C-alpha positions, 0 to 999 in steps of 0.5 A: 603327697598325691596328685589330683585326678588330672584334667581330661587333656592330661594323660597319666600312667602309674606303676611300681619302681624303686620300691615305691609308686611311680606316676607320670602325667603329661599334656600330650596323650599320644606321647605317653607310651614313649614317655613311660619307656623313657622314665622306666629306662632311667629308673632301671639304670638308677636302681642298678647303680644306687640300690642298697637292696640289690645284690648286683648293684654298684652301690652294694659292690662299693659297700662290700669293698669298703676301704678300697677305691672301687671303679663305678659308673657315672650314675653312681658318681653323680648320685653320690655327689648329690648325696654329699651336697645334701650333707654339706647343705644341711650341716650333716643332717642328711648323711649318706653314710648311715647305711649301717645305722639303717641296718641296725634299725632293721631296714635291710630290705624293701620297707614293704617287706618289713614287719609293720606290726599293726599298721597296714599299707593302705590305712592312713596314718593317725594324726596322733602318730607319735615318734618312736621311743628313743634308741641309740645305734652304734655305727661308724659314719661321716659324710666327709670320709667319702672319697669320690674321684670323678676323673678316675671314676672311683668311689671309696668309703672307709672300712665299717661304713655303708652308703645309703642314697635313699634320702636323695636318689629318688628325688634326683631320679624324678628330676632326671626322668622328667627332664629326659621326657621333656627333651625327647617329646617337647611336652610338659611333664610331671614325674612323681616317685613316692610323692616326690615330684619333678616337673619339666616343660610347660605346665597345664593352664591351672598348673600341676595340681597336687594334694599335699598330705602325709601319705602320697598314696592317699586320695584327694579326700585325705587330710591335707591341702591341694596346691598348684605349681607351675614348675620346679619340684615339690617333695614331702618327707614324713615319719608316718609312712615308712614305719616298721617294727624291729626287736619290739621297737617302732621304727621309721626311715628318717635317722638323726645322725647324732644318734643313728636312730629314728629322729624324735622330731616335733614334725611328722611331715614336711613339704617343701617347694624348690627349683628342683625335686632333689633340693626340695627333698633335701630340705624336707628331710633335713627339716624333720631332723632339725626339729623346732629350728626347721621353720627358721632354717627354711625361712632363711633359705627362702623355701616355701614349706608346710610343716605338720606336727604330730598333733596335726597342727600345721605351720607354713613358711615363706610363700606357701599358700594359706589353707582355706578355712572350711 
């Protein structure tokens, strides 16, 4: 999912953060510098609390002391609560206790530093990209085993379990950052983190125009669909971008909690619109795990969505706009 070239009246900044691309777009160019500083500060705080790849993060300390109640800051408490809510809403299909399974799959550092085999970071994914071969990992998990004590500011996970908040923290960070900018500046704002998009305040006259595609880094000419949103959040989950090879097997970052291995979904990419980016991302990720049952599940939730199968076939749900014929 990528952003179209903004209108002349819109200001834009982009940089790298949280292991992905950060994009800030707003309707007041004079406020851009202040807004970027706000977003950067927010993302830095969340990274220090929630990163699995930082030795000095609070999450790393919690994982290292699994089995004990660990005092943590309010950001990690909130981020964990968001992740546990995601697990509850999806019947465990988005499970934050898959950290050990991700390690067994070779996801032990920023994915851009992993062995990506014959793929390149700038090459668009093939429409025929197939899911990885079936694997099964042995690990301990279970989101219901996580104990959060907000009053005491403690977090406890069982011995042998590792938390990973990657499925929810990025979208939640986009929501927090966009709201912080709007409260400080009073300007309409859009924040995109790796293609997960949160908005706050008034939208431009034509709405926030977004090109929905497999890879958020791709330009507006990449296969996909351009839509406009007036507010809320829009998120895309895909198995075509964060891919690497581990012990000779192709991997991606969306795991099936029932196997601990990369999901064998019929969908390669799912985009969902919701009231905020966190809920949109939860639904998009869960839809990939749920596979054939995802359209019905999304329909029951009343969430507009666009699902792309591995062969390129597109299915839309709810009020998602129809694609124009060439």
